[in-house]
C-alpha positions in Angstrom: 64.9 82.5 -77.2 65.5 85.7 -79.0 65.3 84.8 -82.6 61.2 82.5 -82.2 59.7 85.6 -80.5 61.6 88.3 -82.8 59.3 85.0 -85.0 55.8 84.8 -83.4 56.2 89.3 -83.0 57.1 89.8 -86.9 54.8 86.8 -87.8 53.3 89.3 -91.1 55.6 91.9 -91.2 57.5 93.8 -93.5 59.7 95.9 -91.8 63.3 95.4 -93.1 65.8 93.3 -91.9 68.7 95.3 -91.4 65.9 95.9 -87.8 66.9 93.0 -87.0 68.9 93.8 -83.4 72.3 91.0 -84.9 73.6 91.0 -82.3 71.0 89.5 -80.4 70.1 86.7 -83.4 73.7 85.7 -83.4 74.3 85.1 -79.7 70.8 83.7 -79.6 71.7 80.9 -82.7 75.5 80.4 -83.1 75.2 77.9 -80.2 72.5 76.0 -82.3 73.7 76.2 -85.3 77.7 75.5 -84.8 76.1 72.2 -83.2 74.5 71.5 -86.0 77.1 71.2 -87.9 79.0 69.2 -84.8 75.9 66.5 -85.6 76.8 67.2 -89.2 80.2 67.6 -89.6 82.4 66.9 -86.4 85.4 68.2 -87.5 86.2 71.2 -85.2 87.8 73.3 -87.4 85.5 73.0 -90.5 82.4 73.1 -87.7 83.9 76.6 -86.6 84.0 77.7 -90.5 80.5 76.6 -91.8 79.0 78.7 -89.1 81.3 81.6 -89.4 79.7 81.3 -93.1 76.3 80.8 -92.3 76.6 83.8 -90.0 78.2 86.1 -92.6 75.4 84.7 -95.8 72.6 85.8 -93.8 73.6 89.0 -92.8 74.4 90.2 -96.7 71.5 88.5 -97.5 69.6 90.7 -94.8 67.8 92.5 -97.3 66.5 89.1 -99.4 65.4 88.2 -96.1 61.2 88.4 -95.7 59.5 87.4 -92.7 56.5 87.1 -94.4 57.9 84.4 -96.1 59.7 81.3 -93.1 60.1 82.9 -89.2 64.0 84.1 -88.6 65.6 80.3 -87.1 64.3 79.0 -90.1 65.7 81.0 -92.5 68.6 80.6 -90.8 68.7 77.0 -90.6 67.6 76.9 -94.8 70.6 79.1 -94.9 72.9 76.3 -93.0 72.0 73.3 -94.9 72.8 75.3 -98.0 75.9 76.3 -96.6 76.8 73.0 -95.5 75.8 70.7 -98.7 78.8 73.5 -100.5 80.5 72.0 -98.5 79.8 68.2 -98.4 79.9 68.6 -102.5 83.0 70.3 -102.4 84.7 67.6 -100.1 83.4 64.5 -102.0 83.7 61.9 -100.9 82.9 62.9 -97.5 82.9 62.5 -94.1 80.8 60.4 -92.0 80.0 61.8 -88.7 82.7 60.3 -85.7 81.3 62.3 -83.1 80.8 65.2 -82.3 83.2 67.4 -80.1 84.3 67.3 -76.5 81.7 69.4 -75.7 82.7 72.3 -72.2 82.0 70.5 -69.3 83.9 69.0 -66.2 84.2 66.3 -66.1 86.2 62.3 -65.1 87.9 60.7 -67.9 86.3 58.0 -67.1 83.1 59.2 -68.1 84.6 61.2 -70.9 85.6 57.8 -72.1 83.0 56.3 -72.1 81.2 59.5 -73.3 84.0 59.5 -76.9 83.0 55.2 -77.7 79.4 55.8 -76.8 80.1 59.1 -79.4 81.9 57.3 -81.6 79.7 53.8 -81.9 76.5 56.5 -82.8 79.2 58.0 -85.8 79.7 55.2 -87.0 76.3 53.5 -86.8 74.8 57.3 -88.4 77.5 57.0 -90.8 75.4 54.3 -92.0 72.2 55.8 -92.7 70.6 57.1 -96.0 71.3 61.1 -96.3 68.6 62.4 -95.8 68.1 60.4 -92.0 71.9 61.7 -91.4 70.3 65.2 -92.3 67.0 64.9 -90.1 68.9 64.1 -87.6 71.7 66.2 -86.7 69.0 69.2 -87.3 67.4 66.9 -84.4 69.5 66.8 -82.2 72.2 68.4 -83.2 70.4 72.0 -83.8 67.5 71.1 -81.9 65.2 72.4 -84.1 61.2 71.1 -82.6 59.4 68.8 -85.9 57.4 71.7 -87.1 60.5 73.7 -87.9 62.5 70.4 -89.3 59.1 70.1 -92.0 59.4 73.6 -93.3 62.9 73.3 -93.7 62.8 70.0 -95.3 59.3 70.0 -97.6 58.1 66.7 -95.5 54.9 67.6 -93.2 55.9 67.9 -89.3 54.3 64.1 -89.2 56.5 62.4 -92.1 59.7 64.1 -90.0 57.8 63.0 -87.1 57.7 59.4 -87.8 61.0 58.9 -89.3 62.8 60.6 -86.5 60.5 57.7 -84.8 61.8 55.1 -87.9 66.1 56.2 -87.6 66.3 56.3 -83.6 64.6 52.9 -83.6 67.2 51.7 -85.9 69.8 53.3 -84.5 68.6 51.5 -81.0 68.5 48.1 -83.0 71.8 47.5 -84.3 74.1 49.8 -80.8 
């Protein structure tokens, strides 16, 4: 991925963030940020708005980005987390994770109905999880982050992230 390559190539660099290829970052990270919000929050219009807000905030804060402190994708997901937290605080009580909206794909109506039913059920189950566990699930499966990236974002150890995710998935499976 573009951002991972940028993160590795610029790990110790103090080159200004305005030299980042924002078109490449946007193309690479947009689906991950969008899916993060989709898993976390649900509604299409809200997800699009929060994704846009994340990139706007990143663009506005680009001068404050420090490659020596975090990789670019980690920095961007921290912004996304903060945007999500601000959104949830403004909407008390927060909405459950009913379902991740339909993915653009060629699918039969029967498969679509079965998937919608499964997603609805998964949304109800994950809505009962504590906030921290919902966040871990959204980062892992919505944003497709690895345990190391999640650990950096949450302040947990990588081992703790893996163990927590394993237990969360086992809990969800037992309730399925």
